[in-house]
C-alpha positions in Angstrom: 0.0 -0.1 0.0 1.6 3.5 -1.2 2.3 6.1 1.4 1.5 9.7 0.9 3.7 12.6 2.4 1.7 15.7 2.4 3.5 18.7 3.3 5.6 16.6 5.1 3.1 14.6 7.2 3.2 10.8 6.3 0.0 9.2 5.6 -1.1 5.7 4.5 -3.4 5.6 1.1 -6.6 3.4 1.5 -6.8 1.3 -1.8 -10.5 1.6 -1.3 -10.8 5.2 -1.9 -12.1 5.9 -5.5 -9.0 8.5 -6.0 -6.1 10.4 -4.3 -8.6 13.5 -3.6 -10.9 11.0 -1.4 -8.0 9.4 0.4 -6.9 12.8 1.4 -10.1 13.6 2.6 -10.5 10.6 4.6 -7.3 11.6 6.0 -8.4 15.3 6.8 -6.8 17.0 4.4 -8.1 20.3 2.9 -7.9 20.2 -0.8 -9.8 22.8 -2.8 -11.9 21.2 -5.3 -15.4 21.9 -7.4 -16.2 19.5 -10.1 -14.1 16.0 -9.1 -13.8 14.9 -12.5 -10.8 16.5 -13.9 -12.3 19.4 -15.7 -11.7 22.6 -13.4 -8.1 21.9 -12.1 -9.2 23.5 -8.8 -7.6 20.6 -6.6 -4.2 20.8 -8.6 -1.2 19.6 -6.4 2.4 19.4 -6.7 3.9 16.3 -7.2 7.6 16.3 -5.3 8.5 12.8 -6.1 6.9 9.5 -6.9 4.4 8.6 -9.5 0.7 9.1 -10.0 -1.7 7.3 -12.8 -4.6 8.9 -14.1 -8.0 7.0 -13.9 -9.3 9.2 -16.8 -7.0 12.1 -18.6 -8.1 15.5 -17.0 -9.6 17.9 -19.1 -8.0 20.6 -17.1 -4.5 22.4 -17.9 -1.9 20.5 -15.6 1.7 22.1 -15.6 4.7 19.7 -15.5 5.3 18.5 -11.8 1.6 18.8 -10.9 -1.6 16.5 -10.9 -5.0 16.5 -10.1 -5.9 14.2 -7.0 -9.8 14.1 -8.0 -9.1 11.6 -11.2 -5.6 9.7 -10.0 -4.0 7.4 -7.9 -0.8 6.5 -6.6 1.7 3.9 -8.4 4.3 4.2 -5.9 4.9 6.4 -2.6 4.4 9.8 -3.6 5.5 13.2 -1.8 2.9 15.9 -2.8 2.4 19.6 -1.6 -1.2 20.9 -1.2 -1.2 24.4 -1.9 
């Protein structure tokens, strides 16, 4: 089971969660969001290390080094920064 390090705090990823956004919410992490589908980009986070996989490709513009937790899952242990 991958681990998620969020702004320096280590959390365990619940593989039963639909996506990273849901897993972060289960851990009481505040992530801004609107659509929960990859359309708006409001949940954009910085990927410091590790790999994520998109469950569906987001329609929102995503810069290199960023990802949308609403439509992705971790493939490895990841370290992220939530703005």
